[in-house]
Each structure stands twice: as C-alpha cells, then as structure tokens.
Backbone bond lengths (Angstrom), bond angles and torsions (degrees), N, CA, C in turn:
res aa  C-N    CA-C-N  psi(-1)  N-CA   C-N-CA  omega(-1)  CA-C   N-CA-C  phi
1 M - - - 1.499 - - 1.477 111.22 -
2 N 1.285 115.47 131.95 1.501 118.45 -177.94 1.520 110.76 -107.28
3 F 1.319 114.27 109.59 1.475 122.06 -176.76 1.510 110.88 -85.34
4 H 1.316 118.78 2.67 1.475 121.05 -174.18 1.521 107.16 -126.70
5 Q 1.269 115.10 43.75 1.501 125.17 171.64 1.548 108.23 -144.20
6 P 1.345 116.63 164.19 1.471 115.87 171.58 1.498 110.28 -61.13
7 P 1.326 118.31 147.61 1.508 128.07 17.64 1.559 110.82 -88.34
8 H 1.313 120.24 9.65 1.427 119.37 -174.70 1.504 113.05 -83.65
9 I 1.318 117.96 161.38 1.449 122.32 168.72 1.508 106.09 -98.78
10 Y 1.299 120.78 129.56 1.441 123.10 -172.85 1.511 113.22 -140.19
11 T 1.343 116.99 172.78 1.467 119.34 -177.05 1.526 109.96 -90.99
12 G 1.364 114.52 143.48 1.440 120.87 176.29 1.486 111.35 -114.70
13 E 1.345 115.98 -139.93 1.477 119.97 -174.67 1.535 113.30 -69.88
14 V 1.320 113.63 151.30 1.461 123.30 179.38 1.543 108.06 -110.61
15 L 1.370 117.35 138.39 1.453 122.26 176.76 1.468 108.57 -114.02
16 L 1.375 114.02 127.76 1.486 121.04 -178.49 1.524 109.99 -117.87
17 K 1.348 116.83 137.30 1.452 121.59 165.67 1.518 107.50 -87.24
18 V 1.364 116.46 128.13 1.435 121.26 -173.40 1.536 110.60 -123.97
19 T 1.381 112.81 154.58 1.468 119.51 -175.80 1.571 110.57 -82.79
20 D 1.352 118.08 -29.79 1.464 120.16 -175.08 1.510 104.39 -145.37
21 L 1.307 118.37 102.09 1.445 125.74 -174.87 1.527 109.81 -60.49
22 D 1.283 121.75 -47.97 1.448 122.53 -179.51 1.474 112.80 -61.42
23 K 1.320 118.22 -45.59 1.480 123.96 177.72 1.514 111.83 -59.17
24 L 1.310 114.82 -48.55 1.502 119.79 -176.99 1.538 112.00 -70.17
25 T 1.402 116.44 -33.36 1.492 119.01 176.21 1.468 108.68 -67.36
26 S 1.296 119.61 -40.60 1.438 121.63 -179.81 1.557 110.32 -63.19
27 F 1.314 116.70 -44.09 1.454 121.48 179.50 1.503 109.48 -60.41
28 Y 1.335 119.71 -49.27 1.416 121.58 -173.12 1.591 112.59 -73.34
29 T 1.291 117.97 -25.65 1.445 118.75 175.11 1.494 112.66 -84.90
30 E 1.351 117.18 -46.73 1.501 122.44 -173.12 1.584 111.25 -78.03
31 I 1.375 112.90 -42.01 1.496 114.62 -175.91 1.483 112.68 -92.65
32 I 1.351 115.76 -46.90 1.509 119.69 -173.41 1.574 108.06 -83.06
33 G 1.294 116.56 -32.50 1.440 119.71 175.63 1.536 117.37 99.86
34 F 1.268 117.14 17.77 1.504 120.91 174.02 1.547 109.67 -70.43
35 R 1.352 112.09 166.95 1.416 121.77 169.21 1.500 109.91 -118.98
36 V 1.315 119.21 150.32 1.469 122.54 -176.97 1.541 105.41 -81.33
37 L 1.372 116.81 124.09 1.423 119.80 174.00 1.537 112.35 -94.33
38 E 1.334 113.59 -42.95 1.506 116.03 179.92 1.555 105.56 -142.41
39 K 1.336 116.16 149.65 1.441 120.09 178.96 1.532 110.07 -140.09
40 A 1.307 114.38 127.10 1.484 119.20 176.46 1.556 106.65 -125.14
41 E 1.298 115.07 -173.74 1.521 119.32 -173.69 1.491 111.85 -60.31
42 N 1.332 117.49 -42.58 1.471 119.47 -175.80 1.542 112.10 -128.17
43 R 1.316 115.77 21.31 1.469 118.88 -174.42 1.535 110.36 -150.24
44 V 1.359 117.37 132.79 1.470 122.40 176.97 1.490 108.57 -128.59
45 T 1.315 117.92 130.69 1.486 125.43 177.20 1.479 107.58 -104.33
46 L 1.347 115.66 128.25 1.458 122.18 -174.90 1.565 110.88 -113.92
47 T 1.267 116.19 150.36 1.498 124.03 -173.52 1.517 111.26 -143.19
48 A 1.294 118.35 157.71 1.425 122.88 173.16 1.608 111.37 -103.21
49 D 1.363 112.52 -27.60 1.497 116.12 -174.86 1.474 113.48 -110.66
50 G 1.363 118.63 3.98 1.415 118.81 179.22 1.549 114.55 82.36
51 K 1.337 117.17 -1.95 1.460 120.95 -178.15 1.520 112.79 -128.70
52 N 1.368 115.55 -45.66 1.501 117.69 -171.23 1.532 108.11 -104.41
53 P 1.379 115.33 133.48 1.459 120.14 176.50 1.531 109.37 -72.45
54 L 1.357 115.51 136.91 1.466 121.18 173.80 1.574 110.49 -117.82
55 L 1.277 116.88 -28.80 1.498 119.16 -178.48 1.497 108.58 -144.38
56 V 1.328 114.58 135.28 1.448 120.42 177.38 1.522 108.77 -119.51
57 L 1.295 118.66 126.58 1.498 123.28 179.14 1.495 106.99 -107.65
58 E 1.342 118.53 131.33 1.456 120.48 179.39 1.528 107.46 -136.46
59 Q 1.345 116.14 132.86 1.496 118.87 176.93 1.523 108.98 -108.12
60 P 1.364 114.31 102.55 1.520 116.52 -179.71 1.551 108.01 -66.42
61 E 1.393 112.49 164.41 1.513 116.68 178.91 1.537 112.43 -59.54
62 H 1.298 115.46 -40.29 1.432 120.12 -178.25 1.554 107.83 -117.70
63 I 1.306 118.46 112.93 1.503 123.53 -174.35 1.503 107.71 -137.20
64 L 1.335 112.09 137.50 1.496 119.13 173.42 1.472 111.26 -112.84
65 P 1.343 120.81 158.63 1.463 121.87 172.72 1.526 112.65 -53.78
66 K 1.300 118.48 149.59 1.431 123.99 -178.91 1.549 107.63 -55.96
67 E 1.363 114.01 126.73 1.437 123.57 -179.41 1.542 112.18 -76.13
68 P 1.341 118.39 131.83 1.505 118.06 -176.78 1.519 112.21 -79.32
69 R 1.300 115.52 158.79 1.491 127.45 175.25 1.500 112.53 50.13
70 R 1.306 113.09 47.01 1.564 122.71 175.36 1.525 107.89 -115.45
71 T 1.334 116.54 165.45 1.379 120.93 166.52 1.520 107.68 -64.67
72 G 1.385 118.26 168.32 1.440 122.75 179.72 1.504 113.20 132.57
73 L 1.320 115.51 -150.52 1.481 118.33 -172.30 1.524 109.03 -83.57
74 Y 1.319 116.02 127.28 1.432 123.97 164.24 1.578 109.95 -81.31
75 H 1.326 113.80 -59.61 1.457 117.70 167.07 1.531 109.91 -161.36
76 F 1.334 116.15 157.69 1.437 121.52 166.14 1.498 105.32 -102.00
77 A 1.304 117.76 152.90 1.488 122.49 -173.43 1.510 111.86 -126.84
78 L 1.302 113.75 119.15 1.487 125.13 178.79 1.506 108.25 -90.45
79 L 1.300 117.20 120.41 1.461 123.62 -176.14 1.554 104.82 -98.39
80 L 1.365 113.68 119.82 1.502 121.40 178.11 1.506 108.50 -89.48
81 P 1.317 120.20 153.87 1.483 124.08 -173.97 1.547 109.22 -71.08
82 T 1.304 120.72 -35.52 1.497 118.28 -170.61 1.573 110.50 -139.65
83 R 1.287 116.29 164.77 1.442 124.00 173.25 1.545 113.10 -64.81
84 A 1.322 113.57 -37.19 1.520 117.12 171.71 1.494 115.19 -58.36
85 D 1.389 116.25 -37.24 1.429 119.04 176.69 1.569 110.73 -63.92
86 L 1.269 115.60 -37.07 1.488 118.83 176.54 1.468 110.44 -66.26
87 G 1.295 119.65 -35.29 1.467 122.64 178.32 1.425 112.01 -67.58
88 K 1.403 118.06 -40.92 1.466 118.01 171.45 1.458 113.56 -63.51
89 A 1.316 121.95 -36.48 1.438 122.32 175.46 1.472 114.67 -62.36
90 I 1.352 118.02 -39.06 1.422 124.04 173.90 1.468 111.88 -55.91
91 K 1.333 117.80 -49.69 1.436 123.11 179.70 1.478 111.27 -62.99
92 H 1.304 118.95 -39.90 1.454 124.23 -179.12 1.560 109.58 -64.18
93 F 1.317 115.08 -48.55 1.528 116.41 -177.78 1.523 110.68 -68.44
94 S 1.338 114.75 -35.19 1.502 116.73 176.87 1.465 111.68 -65.49
95 N 1.299 120.78 -40.46 1.467 127.03 178.61 1.546 112.06 -61.63
96 N 1.373 113.80 -30.99 1.431 120.91 -177.97 1.531 112.00 -99.94
97 Q 1.357 115.81 10.70 1.490 122.55 -179.42 1.548 114.97 47.08
98 I 1.345 113.72 45.26 1.518 122.35 176.44 1.534 107.30 -86.31
99 P 1.367 116.16 124.25 1.422 118.49 174.64 1.489 113.36 -66.29
100 L 1.366 116.70 132.19 1.460 123.24 -173.12 1.474 112.66 -126.11
101 G 1.309 118.29 147.18 1.498 123.19 160.87 1.490 104.25 -106.00
102 A 1.359 118.83 161.25 1.431 121.87 -179.47 1.528 109.23 -152.52
103 S 1.323 115.82 148.29 1.480 121.35 178.84 1.535 110.03 -151.38
104 D 1.267 113.85 145.90 1.533 122.31 166.15 1.531 104.35 -102.83
105 H 1.364 111.51 114.12 1.534 117.41 -175.96 1.501 108.87 -100.90
106 L 1.308 120.95 19.24 1.465 125.13 -179.21 1.514 113.52 71.31
107 V 1.281 116.32 -50.85 1.470 122.80 176.34 1.590 111.12 -84.47
108 S 1.338 116.85 -15.55 1.444 119.22 -176.52 1.542 108.55 -160.51
109 E 1.327 115.17 166.55 1.471 122.65 172.06 1.496 109.08 -121.49
110 A 1.355 117.79 131.08 1.402 120.77 -165.18 1.532 113.82 -136.07
111 L 1.386 115.05 148.04 1.454 122.48 171.28 1.533 104.78 -114.19
112 Y 1.318 114.16 152.45 1.471 120.47 178.69 1.557 109.73 -132.80
113 L 1.328 115.17 136.81 1.505 119.41 173.67 1.512 105.64 -153.65
114 S 1.368 114.92 -179.08 1.426 120.19 -177.49 1.563 107.91 -130.13
115 D 1.329 116.75 149.74 1.448 119.42 173.98 1.602 111.31 -84.47
116 P 1.289 121.60 172.38 1.471 121.46 -174.46 1.580 110.76 -61.08
117 D 1.246 121.69 -18.57 1.471 121.58 179.40 1.530 111.04 -91.02
118 G 1.322 118.22 -3.88 1.460 122.61 -175.28 1.469 118.28 88.80
119 N 1.322 118.51 13.11 1.449 122.77 176.47 1.536 107.64 -76.37
120 G 1.328 117.71 132.78 1.478 119.49 175.88 1.469 113.44 -75.93
121 I 1.373 114.07 145.00 1.487 122.06 177.95 1.515 105.53 -131.10
122 E 1.355 116.76 131.29 1.483 121.47 166.26 1.514 107.23 -111.41
123 I 1.353 115.89 137.82 1.424 123.30 171.49 1.536 107.15 -120.87
124 Y 1.310 119.16 121.77 1.434 120.34 -172.07 1.516 115.18 -145.70
125 R 1.349 114.16 170.80 1.462 120.20 175.34 1.538 104.98 -133.83
126 D 1.336 116.10 141.80 1.478 119.93 177.01 1.506 109.97 -87.57
127 R 1.354 111.26 141.68 1.501 117.33 165.17 1.536 106.47 -72.66
128 E 1.362 115.52 163.39 1.439 119.46 174.80 1.517 112.03 -55.22
129 P 1.294 120.56 133.39 1.468 122.87 178.20 1.520 115.29 -55.06
130 E 1.356 114.09 -29.51 1.469 115.56 -179.90 1.526 112.65 -67.35
131 S 1.328 116.40 -18.97 1.482 119.65 177.74 1.563 113.59 -86.91
132 W 1.280 119.05 -10.56 1.446 121.91 -179.73 1.502 109.22 -71.53
133 K 1.297 118.88 140.25 1.472 124.31 -172.95 1.553 106.46 -107.49
134 W 1.365 109.86 116.18 1.486 120.66 179.77 1.540 111.73 -105.94
135 Q 1.324 116.36 140.01 1.424 118.31 171.39 1.543 110.97 -147.00
136 N 1.310 114.34 124.27 1.501 118.33 -172.45 1.528 114.07 47.08
137 D 1.341 115.29 49.53 1.462 124.26 176.09 1.489 115.16 67.90
138 F 1.345 117.09 9.62 1.436 120.20 174.13 1.471 111.38 -114.05
139 V 1.362 116.60 140.73 1.442 120.89 -175.90 1.573 109.65 -100.62
140 A 1.317 116.23 141.69 1.430 120.88 -179.36 1.530 109.90 -79.01
141 M 1.326 114.40 124.64 1.501 121.67 174.74 1.526 105.61 -133.75
142 S 1.365 112.07 157.27 1.443 119.36 -177.25 1.563 104.39 -149.00
143 S 1.364 115.62 179.69 1.482 122.25 170.38 1.507 107.92 -132.27
144 D 1.329 113.59 74.88 1.495 120.37 -178.58 1.536 111.57 -91.05
145 A 1.265 116.93 171.41 1.453 121.00 179.73 1.566 108.14 -69.00
146 L 1.265 114.47 139.98 1.449 121.77 177.30 1.472 114.95 -83.51
147 D 1.344 116.28 133.28 1.478 118.63 176.50 1.535 109.54 -86.46
148 A 1.359 113.06 75.90 1.511 118.12 -175.02 1.508 109.90 -60.08
149 R 1.324 117.63 -40.13 1.487 118.13 -174.58 1.533 111.29 -60.26
150 A 1.350 115.67 -44.15 1.460 118.98 179.82 1.621 112.34 -65.13
151 I 1.326 113.20 -35.39 1.502 118.56 177.69 1.568 108.56 -63.80
152 V 1.320 114.46 -51.18 1.451 119.68 178.45 1.549 112.68 -55.48
153 E 1.314 113.78 -45.25 1.493 118.60 178.87 1.510 111.51 -56.52
154 E 1.349 115.69 -37.03 1.454 123.02 178.24 1.541 113.05 -55.42
155 S 1.320 114.59 -32.16 1.469 117.77 -175.49 1.516 112.43 -86.50
156 G 1.366 117.25 -3.42 1.464 120.26 175.53 1.547 112.91 58.22
157 N 1.229 117.40 -134.12 1.485 121.28 -179.74 1.547 111.17 -96.59
158 D 1.257 118.60 7.81 1.447 120.14 -176.95 1.556 110.32 -74.00
159 E 1.284 113.72 137.86 1.475 119.70 -179.51 1.489 110.86 -96.25
160 W 1.320 118.47 161.69 1.469 126.85 174.94 1.544 109.14 -71.40
161 N 1.353 112.88 134.32 1.494 115.94 -178.08 1.582 105.21 -133.23
162 G 1.248 115.02 38.66 1.486 117.34 -175.15 1.508 113.02 89.85
163 L 1.338 116.11 178.66 1.512 119.49 177.09 1.521 109.01 -64.96
164 P 1.297 117.69 128.08 1.480 120.82 176.89 1.586 111.96 -58.88
165 T 1.318 113.87 155.68 1.495 120.47 -175.81 1.519 111.79 -54.83
166 G 1.350 116.13 -37.31 1.443 120.16 -176.47 1.492 117.16 -80.40
167 T 1.369 119.14 4.96 1.468 121.87 178.16 1.558 111.85 -61.27
168 I 1.290 116.45 135.88 1.431 119.75 177.61 1.568 111.48 -132.35
169 M 1.288 120.28 171.15 1.453 122.79 171.57 1.528 109.48 -80.43
170 G 1.332 117.35 95.01 1.441 120.17 -175.22 1.438 115.87 -65.08
171 H 1.344 118.53 -45.30 1.435 121.60 177.86 1.559 106.93 -161.87
172 V 1.310 111.27 172.22 1.476 123.23 177.22 1.525 108.70 -131.19
173 H 1.373 114.58 135.08 1.489 119.66 -175.31 1.527 104.35 -123.24
174 L 1.376 113.83 127.35 1.474 119.72 -169.63 1.529 110.92 -121.25
175 H 1.293 115.94 144.71 1.425 122.95 160.36 1.550 113.18 -77.05
176 V 1.314 119.14 128.04 1.423 120.17 -178.59 1.517 108.28 -129.38
177 A 1.361 118.05 177.72 1.451 120.66 -174.80 1.545 112.47 -107.48
178 N 1.341 114.61 -26.11 1.456 119.59 -176.44 1.506 111.38 -144.96
179 L 1.297 120.41 107.47 1.489 122.56 -174.62 1.523 114.03 -62.08
180 P 1.337 120.22 -47.02 1.467 116.24 -178.11 1.543 111.85 -63.82
181 E 1.311 117.44 -44.73 1.434 120.69 -179.51 1.525 109.50 -61.72
182 T 1.300 117.29 -43.57 1.515 120.71 178.54 1.494 112.86 -64.96
183 Q 1.345 115.72 -38.89 1.526 118.39 176.49 1.503 111.46 -60.86
184 T 1.323 117.70 -41.59 1.484 122.13 -177.01 1.549 107.29 -64.75
185 F 1.395 115.73 -39.87 1.488 117.55 -179.02 1.542 109.63 -66.01
186 Y 1.325 117.72 -46.77 1.455 117.77 -176.32 1.564 113.59 -72.51
187 E 1.301 114.19 -25.04 1.554 117.04 172.41 1.524 105.83 -64.63
188 A 1.331 118.48 -42.97 1.460 122.41 178.65 1.564 109.80 -58.53
189 L 1.296 116.86 -33.43 1.496 119.65 179.18 1.499 111.98 -80.12
190 G 1.323 118.00 -6.96 1.453 119.41 174.72 1.514 119.72 114.17
191 F 1.355 113.35 5.59 1.460 119.50 -177.87 1.586 111.79 -101.49
192 R 1.303 116.00 160.50 1.411 120.97 173.49 1.512 114.08 -134.50
193 V 1.324 119.06 154.64 1.415 123.23 -175.08 1.548 108.29 -73.21
194 V 1.274 121.16 128.31 1.488 124.13 178.39 1.458 114.69 -114.44
195 T 1.358 117.02 -16.83 1.463 119.38 173.24 1.567 107.15 -166.13
196 T 1.344 114.43 156.00 1.436 119.51 -177.64 1.546 108.13 -125.01
197 Y 1.319 115.39 166.30 1.496 121.74 -178.89 1.540 101.03 -155.30
198 P 1.367 117.88 158.16 1.422 118.15 177.23 1.593 114.49 -48.87
199 Q 1.305 116.60 119.11 1.437 126.62 -178.88 1.565 111.81 56.99
200 A 1.345 115.90 35.61 1.421 119.51 -179.31 1.544 113.25 -153.29
201 L 1.304 120.23 148.34 1.411 126.65 176.33 1.551 109.51 -127.84
202 F 1.333 113.34 146.40 1.496 115.95 173.35 1.528 107.56 -124.47
203 M 1.300 115.78 128.84 1.456 123.78 -174.10 1.553 110.79 -125.68
204 S 1.381 111.83 150.95 1.407 118.85 -178.65 1.461 113.10 -153.79
205 T 1.342 117.73 175.16 1.474 124.60 164.24 1.524 108.04 -121.33
206 G 1.358 115.86 152.91 1.468 117.68 174.52 1.467 114.72 67.53
207 N 1.344 120.93 22.96 1.465 122.97 179.93 1.494 113.90 62.12
208 Y 1.261 119.46 31.83 1.504 120.43 167.61 1.549 105.09 -78.00
209 H 1.354 113.92 157.18 1.516 117.71 179.52 1.530 113.49 -63.19
210 H 1.320 116.25 -38.14 1.470 120.41 165.47 1.523 112.21 -176.52
211 H 1.296 116.05 131.03 1.502 121.85 170.01 1.565 105.55 -91.79
212 L 1.295 119.88 -26.05 1.433 126.33 -176.03 1.489 114.01 -131.57
213 G 1.291 120.54 131.62 1.496 126.03 166.05 1.455 108.55 -110.13
214 L 1.327 116.49 140.23 1.486 124.78 -177.06 1.471 105.87 -134.70
215 N 1.353 118.41 126.37 1.431 120.40 175.67 1.552 113.02 -143.63
216 T 1.363 111.23 158.73 1.488 117.83 173.12 1.510 109.41 -110.48
217 W 1.304 121.55 34.76 1.424 123.53 -176.69 1.527 113.86 -69.70
218 N 1.346 116.51 -14.49 1.453 119.57 172.11 1.547 112.19 -91.30
219 G 1.333 113.53 9.23 1.467 120.20 177.36 1.494 112.56 109.09
220 A 1.381 118.23 128.31 1.450 119.31 171.23 1.524 109.34 -56.33
221 G 1.348 114.67 136.08 1.415 120.01 -178.73 1.556 112.59 78.37
222 A 1.339 119.85 13.50 1.474 124.22 177.65 1.512 109.50 -50.12
223 P 1.392 116.68 136.61 1.461 117.50 -179.82 1.504 112.21 -76.03
224 R 1.368 115.47 160.59 1.465 120.17 175.64 1.544 110.37 -73.69
225 P 1.307 118.16 148.66 1.475 118.82 173.32 1.546 110.03 -68.73
226 S 1.333 112.94 154.50 1.501 114.39 174.65 1.502 110.01 -70.56
227 E 1.352 113.21 164.23 1.471 118.73 -178.91 1.536 111.25 -62.52
228 E 1.329 117.73 -26.01 1.409 119.56 -177.83 1.535 115.27 -84.31
229 S 1.338 116.86 -6.34 1.414 122.64 -179.00 1.548 114.69 -69.66
230 A 1.303 119.11 131.82 1.460 120.02 167.73 1.492 110.76 -57.39
231 G 1.302 119.74 156.80 1.434 124.23 175.24 1.599 107.46 129.02
232 L 1.357 112.92 -153.64 1.456 118.86 -168.36 1.562 109.48 -68.20
233 Q 1.314 114.70 129.34 1.474 119.26 172.34 1.562 104.71 -94.50
234 A 1.340 116.11 -47.84 1.454 119.86 -179.19 1.555 109.31 -168.82
235 Y 1.293 115.36 160.39 1.510 116.59 171.99 1.563 102.52 -132.36
236 T 1.352 113.71 166.28 1.448 118.91 -170.92 1.557 112.08 -111.17
237 L 1.316 116.96 131.76 1.491 121.31 165.19 1.565 111.54 -107.04
238 V 1.312 113.67 129.56 1.486 119.84 -173.09 1.523 106.91 -105.88
239 Y 1.357 116.39 124.36 1.396 120.33 176.93 1.558 115.75 -102.74
240 P 1.253 120.58 153.88 1.481 123.14 -173.09 1.497 111.78 -68.18
241 D 1.328 118.49 -34.52 1.458 119.19 -172.85 1.523 108.89 -158.78
242 E 1.366 114.94 172.54 1.493 122.24 -176.12 1.536 110.51 -63.68
243 A 1.339 115.69 -41.35 1.432 120.03 -172.67 1.595 108.92 -66.31
244 T 1.307 115.79 -44.17 1.462 119.23 -179.55 1.537 110.49 -63.26
245 L 1.349 116.44 -41.36 1.429 119.24 -178.95 1.527 110.27 -67.46
246 A 1.361 117.09 -42.57 1.452 122.92 -178.40 1.514 110.04 -60.31
247 T 1.395 117.79 -39.32 1.425 119.51 179.57 1.554 111.44 -65.75
248 A 1.354 115.50 -41.63 1.442 122.76 -179.13 1.543 110.25 -61.04
249 I 1.384 115.00 -45.41 1.492 119.42 -179.07 1.502 108.95 -66.62
250 E 1.329 120.68 -37.91 1.451 121.54 178.64 1.565 111.60 -64.59
251 K 1.338 115.30 -35.82 1.454 117.17 -177.74 1.548 112.69 -74.07
252 I 1.338 116.37 -38.24 1.474 115.88 178.20 1.507 111.43 -74.88
253 E 1.299 119.28 -29.13 1.466 118.73 172.95 1.445 111.30 -63.06
254 E 1.394 118.13 -35.92 1.410 121.90 177.61 1.547 111.80 -62.25
255 L 1.328 116.92 -28.06 1.422 125.38 177.29 1.529 111.34 -80.05
256 G 1.307 117.81 -8.51 1.432 120.69 -177.70 1.516 118.55 102.82
257 A 1.357 114.98 1.44 1.482 118.95 178.10 1.558 110.84 -71.28
258 T 1.310 111.04 142.76 1.501 118.03 172.21 1.528 109.41 -89.51
259 V 1.299 120.37 132.31 1.404 125.86 179.41 1.515 109.50 -126.60
260 E 1.365 115.60 120.58 1.492 119.95 176.64 1.541 107.52 -101.24
261 S 1.287 117.43 124.64 1.451 123.92 177.81 1.541 112.69 -98.73
262 N 1.357 112.35 130.41 1.503 122.46 -179.05 1.542 106.16 -122.32
263 A 1.336 114.39 177.68 1.371 119.23 177.12 1.576 113.29 -66.91
264 G 1.296 116.74 105.55 1.474 118.67 179.00 1.534 115.80 92.03
265 Y 1.282 119.86 -7.46 1.461 121.05 -179.72 1.521 110.64 -160.81
266 S 1.331 117.53 163.96 1.421 125.03 172.62 1.528 111.51 -126.87
267 V 1.323 117.94 159.82 1.475 122.01 -173.56 1.562 106.48 -131.42
268 T 1.273 115.60 133.84 1.509 120.82 173.57 1.491 110.63 -145.04
269 K 1.316 115.88 -175.85 1.560 119.53 173.26 1.514 105.86 -133.30
270 D 1.299 112.63 148.89 1.504 115.76 174.03 1.568 109.07 -80.56
271 P 1.295 120.94 178.74 1.479 120.16 -176.56 1.526 112.75 -63.65
272 A 1.288 121.81 -19.72 1.421 126.29 178.47 1.541 113.01 -89.07
273 G 1.368 116.80 -1.92 1.422 121.56 178.99 1.568 115.63 89.84
274 N 1.351 116.32 5.73 1.468 120.51 177.88 1.510 110.01 -73.66
275 G 1.340 116.37 124.39 1.485 123.02 -174.47 1.519 109.11 -73.57
276 I 1.341 116.40 137.44 1.440 122.24 -177.09 1.579 104.28 -129.89
277 I 1.349 115.16 133.27 1.493 122.91 168.25 1.482 107.32 -102.96
278 L 1.328 118.12 125.10 1.473 121.81 -178.95 1.550 107.78 -109.92
279 R 1.260 116.00 126.40 1.480 117.96 -177.25 1.532 109.54 -148.05
280 I 1.306 116.80 167.13 1.448 124.95 179.79 1.573 109.82 -89.32
281 H 1.325 117.83 146.75 1.455 123.86 175.31 1.557 107.70 -59.12
282 K 1.339 114.90 131.53 1.505 119.26 179.65 1.522 111.22 -94.27
C-alpha cells in the first residue's frame, strides 16, 4: 500500500536555510547519501532518484545559527524501501562514526541523527501495514529498543551506496506552540489525529501511521525563530487534485491563514509560523 500517492495527501520536498552551503552539501551527499540534482550560487537541490527533489538547501545572504527552543523543524524523515536498506545505512553510519539514536516504533524502525546546523533527520523503514495495530481509529506506536543487529543481518554483505532510488519523504515532524490550535489547522488541511504522545500529536491521511508529527517539546507557546535563523524555510504538502487542494485552502483561510498563490503552487504558514508549500501531485 502506497501512502505517498493519490488519493492521499502526503509530504514532499523540504527546504532548509543553512549557514554553510558547501559544508551542508557535503554532509548530505557523503553522509546521508543524496545526489545533487541542481546547483546554483546559493542553492542546492538534492535527490535520491536523480529526478525528484527531496531536500533543498539555501544559504541566504544574512544567516544566523539555528536558534534554540523555537518552533520549526524537529526532524524530516526519509523513508527507505526495505529493511535491508536500513541495515546498509546502519553499517555506513557506523563506519563513519556518526552518532545515532534509534527506536522501534512498532509501525516502523528508525534511526535519528542531526546535520551540522542542528536540523533533525530520521531515516526509517516501515513494517508491513497489515502488522500495524489499530483500535478506535488510533494506531499503536511506541519507542522501544531497536534490534540493530537483526536489521544489519538483513542486509547481508551488501554495502551502502547512497540513498536508494525509492527513498521518499516519509513524514515531517514539527515544533509548534499550541497543540489544539495546530490540530485544528491541520484538520482543515485534510489530516486527522491517529496517535498521541505526551505533548505531541501524530496526524495522517489514508490511515498511514503519520505524515505529520507535531509537538510542544520546546515549550508550549515557544516563539517563532527569526527570519535570519538557520533551519526550516518550508516543507511541502502534496494534494491529489485541484478540488481537494482548493477545499483545504478555503478551510484554512476561514481560520485566518494567509495563502499566497503562485503558478503551480501556494504558500502558507501554520499557526506556529512553519512555512508550507501546497501543490498538486505531478
């Protein structure tokens, strides 16, 4: 089952403001395993399959280090096609002495790390949806110890060769200021809550375990970062068709959101100031 295709609403490319474009490009290509799709003077677009952008790095003229305890990106999450791919990633990170966090979430198995600017990255694989346990429209998730040895064994003798072609942006997890207000906003965009956690909500469409994570772990009422701060510029939500997107835009405008429409996409911000690009599935 593909939760990142129509008729679902799903996450697309993420745009980051970075402090050192060359340094961050090297990290994302050599350590994370992206390939460069396009390169300009102050902007690099990265891909896994050579065609579709997944991450855009941009170095503004005036940029400050990522400000702590603000709203913004908690992590973006790269979904690998197979468990063996995750095993190859574990070997690669171990060989390069990259500090990792790791969790078994019941629905998925995940690695966690940060880029040089302090942006969180999750790299994960999904268990078969048939094994996910649902009760009253809520999916069971946890943060258990990861059986890294078994995952590595699954990869056999295969070595890491960068992000596999089938890698996609599985979900995006955000720091927000007010959970009830943010929940209302994302429900207007077409998502529903599928599980909760202390000071956090997880939302999806089509019964995915989550396309969006939302938390107040930086403090309820956390301030927005300044425009000069490194970190999240925007992330993308992809809609199946014009009608579904138009309905979503109408609903968030009724809530008071400002939406700017451009050729082929629209731009808005959630109540915590997180930038969102809204577009149609291509």
